[in-house]
VEXSEZA-529574 format. One record per residue (C-alpha): residue in one letter; x, y, z. Coordinates in steps of 0.02 Angstrom, whole numbers, plus 50000, padded with zeros to 5 digits. Layout:
<setors>
AXYZ...
</setors>
This chain:
<setors>
M501965109650423S502765109650252T503665093450296Q501995084750323T501375091150156G502975085050074N502765067850152D500955067150095K501475071449917E502825057949920K501545045549987D500315050349849V501645048249714Y502135031249785L500305025949797D499975031249617A501505021449560L500905005949653K499175007549576A499925009049402Q501034993849428G499574983949497A498454988749352E499804983549228L500034966749312L498164964049328A497934967249142D499144952949107H498074940749210P499514932349302A499244914049342E499164909149525G500824902949590T501874913949475I503044927749527E501924940449443H500424934549545A501434935749706R502014953149657L500204958349625S499724952049798L501144961849877I500644977649785D498854975149842A499414973350023K500484989050012I499034999049939E497884992950078Q499184997450210L499365015050141T497505018350122R496795009750277P496275021950412I497265021250573T496205016650722A496705018150903D495365007050980S496534992451007W497985002751074K498295000451258T499455008551382P500894996551419E500794988351590Y502414988251687
</setors>
């Protein structure tokens, strides 16, 4: 159980770092088409991936 807690803490630290980087980039108002804008989009996608709830509705048993 302590491993899960450790993984959660690592995930929280990583998420906080992503949010800080995103906020810093957003404050600079990167122009569309620049590397900074692309990086901001990537950070946004990573944050969404980490915070989106996992749903099992679409999971199906493989058919053999």
